[in-house]
KOLVO-879169 format. One record per residue (C-alpha): residue in three letters; x, y, z; residue number from 0. Coordinates in steps of 0.25 Angstrom, whole numbers, plus 5000, padded with zeros to 4 digits. Example, Ala and Ser with C-alpha at 12.3 -4.5 7.8 and 13.67 -1.06 7.14 Angstrom:
 code    X    Y    Z pos
  ALA 5049 4982 5031   0
  SER 5055 4996 5029   1
! end
This chain:
 code    X    Y    Z pos
  UNK 4988 4917 5007   0
  UNK 5000 4920 4998   1
  UNK 4997 4922 4984   2
  UNK 4999 4909 4975   3
  UNK 4995 4905 4961   4
  UNK 4989 4893 4968   5
  UNK 4978 4902 4971   6
  UNK 4974 4906 4957   7
  UNK 4961 4899 4957   8
  UNK 4957 4908 4969   9
  UNK 4962 4920 4962  10
  UNK 4953 4917 4951  11
  UNK 4941 4917 4960  12
  UNK 4946 4930 4967  13
  UNK 4948 4936 4953  14
  UNK 4934 4932 4949  15
  UNK 4928 4940 4961  16
  UNK 4937 4952 4959  17
  UNK 4933 4953 4944  18
  UNK 4918 4951 4947  19
  UNK 4919 4963 4957  20
  UNK 4927 4972 4948  21
  UNK 4916 4968 4937  22
  UNK 4905 4973 4946  23
  UNK 4912 4986 4948  24
  UNK 4917 4988 4934  25
  UNK 4902 4986 4929  26
  UNK 4896 4995 4940  27
  UNK 4888 4984 4946  28
  UNK 4895 4988 4959  29
  UNK 4896 5003 4960  30
  UNK 4908 5010 4965  31
  UNK 4908 5024 4971  32
  UNK 4916 5036 4966  33
  UNK 4918 5047 4976  34
  UNK 4919 5062 4973  35
  UNK 4933 5062 4980  36
  UNK 4944 5056 4971  37
  UNK 4948 5042 4976  38
  UNK 4963 5037 4973  39
  UNK 4964 5022 4974  40
  UNK 4977 5016 4976  41
  UNK 4977 5001 4976  42
  UNK 4982 4988 4969  43
  UNK 4978 4975 4964  44
  UNK 4987 4967 4973  45
  UNK 4985 4964 4987  46
  UNK 4995 4973 4993  47
  UNK 5010 4975 4990  48
  UNK 5009 4987 4981  49
  UNK 5012 4999 4990  50
  UNK 4999 5005 4991  51
  UNK 5001 5013 5004  52
  UNK 5013 5021 4999  53
  UNK 5006 5023 4986  54
  UNK 4994 5029 4994  55
  UNK 5004 5038 5002  56
  UNK 5010 5042 4989  57
  UNK 4996 5046 4983  58
  UNK 4991 5053 4995  59
  UNK 5004 5061 4996  60
  UNK 5002 5065 4981  61
  UNK 4988 5069 4984  62
  UNK 4992 5077 4997  63
  UNK 5003 5085 4989  64
  UNK 4992 5089 4979  65
  UNK 4984 5095 4989  66
  UNK 4973 5085 4990  67
  UNK 4967 5079 5003  68
  UNK 4967 5064 5001  69
  UNK 4962 5053 5011  70
  UNK 4966 5039 5011  71
  UNK 4956 5027 5011  72
  UNK 4961 5013 5015  73
  UNK 4955 5000 5018  74
  UNK 4965 4998 5030  75
  UNK 4969 4984 5027  76
  UNK 4969 4974 5039  77
  UNK 4964 4985 5048  78
  UNK 4956 4980 5061  79
  UNK 4944 4989 5058  80
  UNK 4934 4989 5047  81
  UNK 4927 5002 5048  82
  UNK 4931 5015 5042  83
  UNK 4943 5021 5049  84
  UNK 4950 5034 5048  85
  UNK 4965 5032 5051  86
  UNK 4970 5042 5062  87
  UNK 4981 5043 5072  88
  UNK 4973 5035 5082  89
  UNK 4971 5023 5072  90
  UNK 4978 5010 5074  91
  UNK 4985 5003 5063  92
  UNK 4976 4990 5066  93
  UNK 4964 4999 5063  94
  UNK 4969 5005 5050  95
  UNK 4979 4995 5044  96
  UNK 4993 4998 5041  97
  UNK 4992 5006 5028  98
  UNK 4982 5016 5032  99
  UNK 4990 5019 5045 100
  UNK 5002 5021 5036 101
  UNK 4994 5031 5027 102
  UNK 4989 5038 5039 103
  UNK 5002 5039 5046 104
  UNK 5009 5044 5033 105
  UNK 4999 5055 5030 106
  UNK 4992 5059 5044 107
  UNK 4983 5069 5038 108
  UNK 4977 5061 5026 109
  UNK 4964 5053 5030 110
  UNK 4966 5038 5030 111
  UNK 4952 5031 5030 112
  UNK 4950 5016 5031 113
  UNK 4938 5009 5025 114
  UNK 4937 4995 5018 115
  UNK 4924 5001 5011 116
  UNK 4931 5012 5002 117
  UNK 4918 5019 4999 118
  UNK 4915 5021 5013 119
  UNK 4929 5025 5016 120
  UNK 4929 5036 5006 121
  UNK 4916 5041 5011 122
  UNK 4922 5041 5025 123
  UNK 4934 5049 5020 124
  UNK 4925 5060 5013 125
  UNK 4917 5061 5026 126
  UNK 4928 5061 5036 127
  UNK 4938 5069 5027 128
  UNK 4930 5078 5018 129
  UNK 4942 5086 5013 130
  UNK 4947 5073 5006 131
  UNK 4948 5075 4991 132
  UNK 4954 5062 4987 133
  UNK 4954 5048 4993 134
  UNK 4966 5038 4991 135
  UNK 4960 5024 4992 136
  UNK 4971 5014 4997 137
  UNK 4970 5000 4991 138
  UNK 4957 5003 4984 139
  UNK 4958 4997 4971 140
  UNK 4949 4985 4973 141
  UNK 4939 4993 4981 142
  UNK 4931 4997 4969 143
  UNK 4919 5003 4977 144
  UNK 4926 5016 4975 145
  UNK 4929 5022 4962 146
  UNK 4943 5029 4963 147
  UNK 4947 5041 4955 148
  UNK 4961 5035 4953 149
  UNK 4965 5020 4955 150
  UNK 4980 5018 4957 151
  UNK 4984 5004 4956 152
  UNK 4997 4999 4962 153
  UNK 5005 4986 4959 154
  UNK 5018 4981 4963 155
  UNK 5030 4980 4953 156
  UNK 5034 4966 4958 157
  UNK 5020 4961 4958 158
  UNK 5011 4969 4948 159
  UNK 4997 4965 4947 160
  UNK 5000 4961 4932 161
  UNK 5007 4948 4937 162
  UNK 4999 4945 4950 163
  UNK 4987 4936 4953 164
  UNK 4974 4938 4960 165
  UNK 4973 4934 4975 166
  UNK 4976 4924 4980 167
  UNK 4985 4919 4969 168
  UNK 4991 4933 4968 169
  UNK 4990 4947 4975 170
  UNK 4979 4953 4966 171
  UNK 4966 4958 4971 172
  UNK 4961 4961 4957 173
  UNK 4964 4956 4943 174
  UNK 4975 4964 4936 175
  UNK 4965 4970 4926 176
  UNK 4959 4978 4938 177
  UNK 4971 4987 4936 178
  UNK 4963 4994 4925 179
  UNK 4956 5002 4936 180
  UNK 4969 5009 4939 181
  UNK 4972 5023 4934 182
  UNK 4986 5022 4939 183
  UNK 4995 5009 4942 184
  UNK 5007 5010 4951 185
  UNK 5018 4999 4950 186
  UNK 5024 5000 4964 187
  UNK 5037 4994 4970 188
  UNK 5044 4995 4957 189
  UNK 5059 4992 4959 190
  UNK 5068 5005 4956 191
  UNK 5076 4997 4946 192
  UNK 5063 4993 4937 193
  UNK 5066 4996 4923 194
  UNK 5057 5003 4913 195
  UNK 5055 4990 4906 196
  UNK 5050 4983 4918 197
  UNK 5040 4994 4921 198
  UNK 5035 4994 4907 199
  UNK 5033 4979 4907 200
  UNK 5024 4980 4920 201
  UNK 5017 4992 4914 202
  UNK 5013 4984 4901 203
  UNK 5008 4973 4910 204
  UNK 5000 4982 4919 205
  UNK 4994 4989 4906 206
  UNK 4987 4976 4903 207
  UNK 4978 4978 4914 208
  UNK 4977 4994 4916 209
  UNK 4980 5006 4907 210
  UNK 4983 5014 4920 211
  UNK 4997 5022 4920 212
  UNK 5007 5013 4927 213
  UNK 5018 5020 4936 214
  UNK 5029 5013 4945 215
  UNK 5033 5016 4959 216
  UNK 5045 5011 4968 217
  UNK 5045 5010 4983 218
  UNK 5053 5021 4989 219
  UNK 5058 5017 5003 220
  UNK 5060 5028 5013 221
  UNK 5069 5028 5026 222
  UNK 5065 5019 5037 223
  UNK 5057 5025 5048 224
  UNK 5055 5021 5062 225
  UNK 5041 5015 5064 226
  UNK 5039 5022 5078 227
  UNK 5047 5035 5077 228
  UNK 5047 5038 5062 229
  UNK 5062 5040 5063 230
  UNK 5070 5037 5050 231
  UNK 5080 5026 5049 232
  UNK 5092 5033 5042 233
  UNK 5102 5022 5042 234
  UNK 5106 5012 5031 235
  UNK 5100 4998 5033 236
  UNK 5113 4992 5028 237
  UNK 5118 4989 5042 238
  UNK 5105 4984 5048 239
  UNK 5098 4971 5050 240
  UNK 5083 4974 5046 241
  UNK 5071 4967 5051 242
  UNK 5059 4970 5041 243
  UNK 5045 4968 5046 244
  UNK 5034 4969 5036 245
  UNK 5019 4965 5034 246
  UNK 5016 4969 5020 247
  UNK 5012 4962 5008 248
  UNK 5025 4962 5000 249
  UNK 5037 4965 5009 250
  UNK 5048 4961 4999 251
  UNK 5050 4976 4994 252
  UNK 5051 4981 5009 253
  UNK 5060 4970 5014 254
  UNK 5069 4970 5001 255
  UNK 5071 4985 5003 256
  UNK 5076 4982 5017 257
  UNK 5085 4970 5013 258
  UNK 5092 4978 5003 259
  UNK 5097 4988 5013 260
  UNK 5098 4981 5026 261
  UNK 5110 4973 5031 262
  UNK 5101 4961 5034 263
  UNK 5086 4960 5034 264
  UNK 5076 4950 5040 265
  UNK 5061 4951 5039 266
  UNK 5048 4949 5046 267
  UNK 5036 4948 5037 268
  UNK 5021 4949 5041 269
  UNK 5008 4948 5033 270
  UNK 5003 4960 5025 271
  UNK 4996 4970 5034 272
  UNK 5001 4962 5047 273
  UNK 4995 4967 5060 274
  UNK 5007 4967 5069 275
  UNK 5006 4961 5083 276
  UNK 5014 4962 5096 277
  UNK 5019 4948 5093 278
  UNK 5024 4953 5079 279
  UNK 5031 4965 5085 280
  UNK 5038 4956 5095 281
  UNK 5042 4946 5084 282
  UNK 5048 4958 5076 283
  UNK 5055 4963 5089 284
  UNK 5061 4950 5092 285
  UNK 5066 4948 5077 286
  UNK 5072 4962 5078 287
  UNK 5079 4959 5091 288
  UNK 5085 4946 5086 289
  UNK 5092 4953 5075 290
  UNK 5107 4955 5080 291
  UNK 5114 4968 5080 292
  UNK 5110 4982 5082 293
  UNK 5108 4987 5068 294
  UNK 5094 4981 5065 295
  UNK 5081 4987 5062 296
  UNK 5066 4983 5059 297
  UNK 5060 4988 5046 298
  UNK 5045 4987 5042 299
  UNK 5036 4993 5032 300
  UNK 5027 5005 5034 301
  UNK 5014 4996 5034 302
  UNK 5020 4988 5045 303
  UNK 5026 5000 5053 304
  UNK 5012 5006 5056 305
  UNK 5008 4992 5063 306
  UNK 5022 4989 5070 307
  UNK 5021 5003 5076 308
  UNK 5011 4998 5085 309
  UNK 5021 4989 5092 310
  UNK 5028 4994 5105 311
  UNK 5038 4983 5104 312
  UNK 5043 4987 5091 313
  UNK 5045 5002 5095 314
  UNK 5058 5000 5101 315
  UNK 5064 4993 5089 316
  UNK 5070 5000 5076 317
  UNK 5057 4998 5068 318
  UNK 5057 5006 5055 319
  UNK 5048 5006 5043 320
  UNK 5051 5008 5028 321
  UNK 5043 5019 5022 322
  UNK 5040 5017 5007 323
  UNK 5034 5025 4996 324
  UNK 5031 5024 4981 325
  UNK 5041 5031 4972 326
  UNK 5038 5035 4957 327
  UNK 5046 5040 4946 328
  UNK 5042 5055 4945 329
  UNK 5033 5054 4932 330
  UNK 5026 5042 4938 331
  UNK 5024 5049 4952 332
  UNK 5018 5061 4944 333
  UNK 5009 5052 4937 334
  UNK 5004 5046 4950 335
  UNK 5002 5060 4956 336
  UNK 4995 5065 4943 337
  UNK 4985 5054 4944 338
  UNK 4982 5055 4959 339
  UNK 4980 5070 4958 340
  UNK 4972 5070 4945 341
  UNK 4962 5060 4951 342
  UNK 4962 5066 4965 343
  UNK 4958 5079 4959 344
  UNK 4947 5073 4950 345
  UNK 4936 5081 4957 346
! end
């Protein structure tokens, strides 16, 4: 169901339920658990589209470089299993979901554990990986049964929580004032050319809901990599006809980046967290083969790449993914690192 203001009455009912739940936690009527090991929560108020996965990668890299031993806890959205799952080289993407598989493949030596029950998930991490000295909880802002040491809240520049509505009229999973629980707010996907005045205007709107420091990040795109071989694509796209394939919540930034570079672009869009079938792979292959000329390429996102990699039919095609990471101004990156390390070393 696409968000629409026609659903505002339903949003009112949804908001009443969320506010009541938060009231119970705020008053201690429902108890939350605080662990001896620090927990860093990276989440958002919106239902996707803020760049949580690259932010988790950024945070874990900072913790590793500081000599800490982090583990990652994720729900594993749309995975086929419900029990606690430790991601390994033998895991299938359908068993893990796309984001945990990206995290596992990026690090390799950092534990990635999946559990819808975050308390049991952290207990499992501490039992299975007792050397862990900090847990990074992916998309845990609404899971209040765990008391985090640090709450990092993400919001996208083009659709900040300050101007959004609750589901289903908008994308918010909680009212905007829930941002008061954050100790740091990161405005993601900020255009490079954004003026100081525009940033300050958004900060003033955010400050109506939270006193947390606000920093801004842009999306930094890296060279294309082949989905199957990992080979880097070093040519300019200016002479290529590109077919983009995406199944993410907001693909305008991804497709827009390719359109600005390519000679010509056409797109295939799937729902967010789409599970690709053999029929999907066949359709993608046919669309690609119907493109005239030799200078053509398929480009997908990192989230989609881990699932499309399961297709043998696509193996013979020039299928690449676009790596992305968050980029900060030096002083704001230092603030992020300082907050992470301070709370990760609280014990």
